[in-house]
C-alpha positions in Angstrom: -27.3 16.0 -7.9 -27.8 19.8 -8.5 -25.2 21.7 -10.1 -24.0 23.7 -6.7 -24.4 20.6 -4.5 -21.6 18.9 -7.1 -19.7 21.8 -6.8 -20.0 22.1 -2.9 -18.7 18.4 -2.8 -15.9 19.1 -5.4 -13.6 20.2 -2.3 -13.9 17.1 -0.1 -12.6 13.5 -1.3 -15.4 10.7 -1.5 -13.9 7.0 -1.9 -15.6 5.3 -4.1 -15.9 2.3 -1.7 -15.4 2.8 2.7 -12.7 0.1 2.7 -10.7 1.3 -0.1 -7.1 2.2 0.6 -4.9 4.9 1.0 -3.9 6.0 -2.4 -1.4 8.1 -3.3 -1.4 9.3 -7.1 -2.6 6.4 -9.0 -1.2 3.4 -6.9 -2.1 2.2 -3.8 0.0 3.4 -0.9 2.6 0.2 -0.3 3.1 -0.1 -4.5 3.9 4.0 -4.2 6.2 3.1 -0.9 8.1 0.3 -2.8 8.3 2.9 -6.2 9.5 6.0 -3.9 12.1 4.1 -1.9 14.8 3.1 -4.8 14.2 6.5 -6.6 14.8 8.1 -3.1 18.2 5.7 -2.4 19.2 6.8 -6.2 18.6 10.3 -5.8 21.0 10.3 -2.6 23.4 8.3 -4.2 23.5 9.9 -7.7 21.9 7.5 -9.5 18.7 8.3 -10.5 18.0 6.6 -13.8 19.0 3.5 -12.2 16.3 4.3 -8.7 13.6 4.9 -11.1 14.2 2.0 -13.6 14.2 0.1 -10.1 11.2 1.7 -7.9 9.3 1.1 -11.0 10.2 -2.6 -11.5 9.2 -3.0 -7.5 5.8 -1.0 -7.7 5.3 -3.8 -11.1 6.7 -6.6 -8.4 4.0 -5.6 -5.6 1.4 -5.2 -8.1 1.9 -8.8 -9.1 2.1 -10.1 -5.3 -1.1 -8.6 -4.7 -3.3 -9.3 -7.6 -6.4 -11.1 -6.3 -5.5 -11.2 -2.9 -7.6 -7.9 -1.4 -6.1 -4.7 -1.1 -4.3 -5.3 2.8 -2.5 -8.1 1.2 0.9 -6.6 1.6 -0.1 -5.3 5.3 -1.2 -9.1 6.2 1.9 -10.7 5.2 3.8 -8.2 7.1 2.2 -9.2 9.8 2.2 -12.5 9.3 5.7 -13.2 8.8 8.0 -10.4 10.6 5.4 -9.8 13.2 5.1 -6.2 12.9 2.4 -3.9 14.7 1.7 -6.6 17.6 -1.5 -5.9 18.7 -3.1 -6.9 21.9 -6.3 -8.4 20.3 -4.7 -10.5 17.7 -2.6 -14.0 18.8 0.8 -14.1 18.5 1.9 -14.5 14.5 3.9 -17.5 15.7 0.7 -19.3 16.5 -0.4 -21.5 13.7 -3.4 -23.7 14.9 -5.2 -23.8 18.2 -6.6 -26.4 20.2 -10.3 -26.4 21.2 
């Protein structure tokens, strides 16, 4: 790839994998949200340091829960256990086995 082509592509984000989850800075989006929520609550309550520590711990916990289970594990777990985002093409989450 020539230098001019590389500079032209520099203005666009090209993911390394087609099914890569969205990222915010270094973290996957679900890890980032788990970190930002306690920080935001800590800011509102005036306890930024405690919120930051809890946010980093929450992000670490989500990262460990997802380890080796795929990029969208947390989204799948939310659907499976809480029934969020009911879709017409998928069966209800409380039906665990089908006959036939």
